[in-house]
N, C-alpha and C positions, 0 to 999 in steps of 0.2 A: 503493500500500500504506499502511496505518496506519502512523504514525510509530513508536509504541510497539512494534508487531510487528516492524517493520524493525530497531528498536534490539536487540530480543531475539534475532533471527536473527543480527545481526552480533556479539553477544557470544558466541553459541553457536559460530559459526565461529572466533573467537578462541580458545575453549576447545579446539576441535579442533587448532587450530595448537599450542597449549601442550602439550596431551596427545599430540601426533604422531598423531592418529588419521587425519589426511590429510596429504600432502605439502604444503609451504609454497606451492608454485605454485598448487595447486588452491584453497588458502586464499584466496590473493591474488586469484585469478580470481573466486571466489565474492564477495568484498568488493567488487570492482569492480562487480559486478551490484547489490548492494544498497545501496551507499554513494552518494548524490548528490553528496557533498563529501568528498574525502579527509581533511579536517580533522576529520570526524565520527568517523574510525577511534578506537576506545578505547585510552587510553594503558595500557601494561603497568605493573604495580605499583599501589600504594595511595597515590601522593604527594598532599600537600596544601599548601597555602599558608597564611601567617600571616591572610590575608584571609579563609580558610575559618573559622578560629578566631575571628576578631573579629566576624564576622557570624553566627555560630552562635546558634541559638534557646535560651533559658533552659531550655526543658523537655528538651533534650537533655542538658544539664549535669545537671540534677534527676535525670534518668532514670538517667545513667551513675553519678554518685557515690551517689545512692539506692540503686542496685542493687548497687554495691560494698560499702556499708554493710551492706545486708540479707545479702549473701554472707558478708561478715566475722563477722556476728553468727551466722549458721547454723554457720559453721566452728568458732567459738569455743565454741559451746554444743551441739555435735553430739551429744556423749557423754551430755548431760544429758536429751536427748530419749527418749521411749519408743520401743521397737523399731519398732512401726507408723509412727511419725512419722518415724523414721530413713529406712525404707524408702520412704516417700511422697516425703520431700524429695529422696533420691538419684534415685529414679525420674523426678520432675518435672525436675530438673537435666539428667539424661541426655536426656530427651526434648526439651527446650529446645535443648540443644547439637545433637542430630541434626536437629531442625527448622532451625535456623539453618544448619548445613551443607547441607541440601537447598536451602533458599531462596537461599542466596548462591552456589551452586555454579558458576553461569554468570556472574553479574555480578562477583563477587570470589572467585576460586578460593582465594586465601590465607585469607580468613575462613572459607571452606567447610572448608578443611583443618584449621583451628584448632577450629571447632565438632565436626566429626566427630573429630578427634584427641582432644580433651578428653572428649568424651562417651564415647568407647571406652575411654580408660584409667580414666574413673570407673566405667564399666560393670563392668569387670574388678575393679578394687581395692576399690570399695564393697561389691560382692557378697561378694567374699572376707573382707573385714574383718568384715561382719555375720554370716557364716556361722561364722567362727572366733570371733567374740565371744559367740556362742550355743552354742558347743561342738557344732557340727554334724558329723555323721559324714564321715569322709574321702571316702566314695563320693559324698555331695552336693557336697563341695568340689570334687572334680575333675570331677564332672559340670557344675558350673556355670561352671568354667574353660572346658571344651571348649565349652559353649554359647556363651560370650562370644566365643571364638575363630571359631566359625560366623558370628556376627552380624559380626564384624569382616570376614570373607571376604565375606559377602553385601553389606555396605556398600561394601567396595572393588569389587565386580564391579558393582553397581548405579549407583553413583556414579562409576564410571570412576576410581577412585582406587586404583592398584595397591599402594601402600605399606600400606594396610589390609589387603588380600587376603594380601599377603605376611606381615605381621605375625600374622594369624591362623593361617597354617601354622605360623609359628615357635611360637606359644603351644602348638599342638597337638603339636609335636615335643617341646617341653620337657615336656609332660604325659607323652607316650609314654616319653621318657627316664626320668622320675621313676617311672613304672610299672615299668619294667625294673629300675631301681635297688632298688626295694622288694620286688620279686617273685622276684628271681633272685639266689640266694647267692653263686654264682661262675660266672664265664664262661671259656671257652676262645677261642682266637682265631677258630676257625671260628664258633662260636655268636654272637660278637660281630658278625662280618661278617654273618651272616644275619638278625641282628635289625634291621638297617639298610640294607644294599644293595638288597634287593628293593624296599623303599618307594622309594629313590632311582630305581631302574629304572622302576617304575609311574608316579612322578610326571613324569619326562622323557617317558615314552611318552604319557601323558595330555596333556602339554603340546603334544606333536606333533600328537595328534588335533585338539586345540582350536584350534591356531593358524590353521587355514584358515577357521574362522568367527569367532574372536574372539582376534586377535592378542595383545592386552593379557593375557588370561587365560592364553594359551599361554606367553607371556614369563615370567609369574609363575611358573607351574608348572615350567617350565624352570630358573629360578633357585632355586627351592626344591628341585628335585631334585638340582642341583649342589651345594647346601649341604649336603644330607643325604648325598651321596656321601662328604663328607670327615668327617662325623660319627663314624663307628665307632672310628676309631684315636685321634681326640681324646677321645671318650668313655672309651676304654680306659685312656688314659694318666691321665685325672683322677679316674675313679671305679672303677677295678677294680685288682687286683694283678698284672695280667699284666705280663710283662718289658718294661720302657720300651724297650730297644733293637730288639726285634722290632716294636713298634708304631710306631716312628719309621722304621724301614726301610719298613714297610707304608704310611705316610703318604706318604713321599717317592715310593714306586713309584706309589701312587694319583694324586698330583699330576702325575707325569710321564705316566701313562696318560690322565689327562683332558687335559693339554696336547696329547698326540698327536691325541686325538680331536677336540678342538676345532680344531685346525689342519687336520686332514684334512677335517672337515666345515664348514669355515668359510663357504663359498658357501652352504649350506643354513641355518645358524642365525643368519647375518647378516641374511638375508632375513627370517628368523622373528621376529626381534626388532627390527628397524629400524622 
């Protein structure tokens, strides 16, 4: 087999190990098939030596510090650019970050996370900043935030990075909470529960459906569903005038119920997320 192709396969197997897509003993077995010498096994992390720095090429230094200088110039003068230029610069940086994340996904997972992470945060914040600066209608601001969260989810699913999938759901839940806060004048306890609990149940149910074919997606949906399960009473204590004592009692009862269910079904959900 071609050496470069074998190296790519080895890095992919290591990625499966780190992402827990396969048990470790399966990964070891596959590595033994593709490695001619155990010393060829890629080292975890991104360690480097002083020799690496001493022997580095001047072009790398020029590109690194030149790029840093260019980024600094753009950041410092961003507000002075015209709107089309601001949009173009933001889109270009976001695209480059996502490209870096995709290219480095197998060979350097940490760099891939950084690329996807920076691009995702910039996608949301730069877009919201430009919309607010131009006095956009609130409908467009909310729609853009929702679209950004969906892009986060798609990124997490396709790149097998659950933190972005989870982050996308969190943004959607924040948007939903904001909509509730600005469109419902007053809540009663039952109305507050009905605003959130059915969403929690649906997410947990979807997680159960997906875990057979995509364990990672199922685990994220389970986690988001559990998170939303606790939201109603916390939301009520922070953003409504409902009696605090009743909401505290409800939250404690909710925690106890969740603990009982998790204990009772521990053999199911541990296999689900393992």
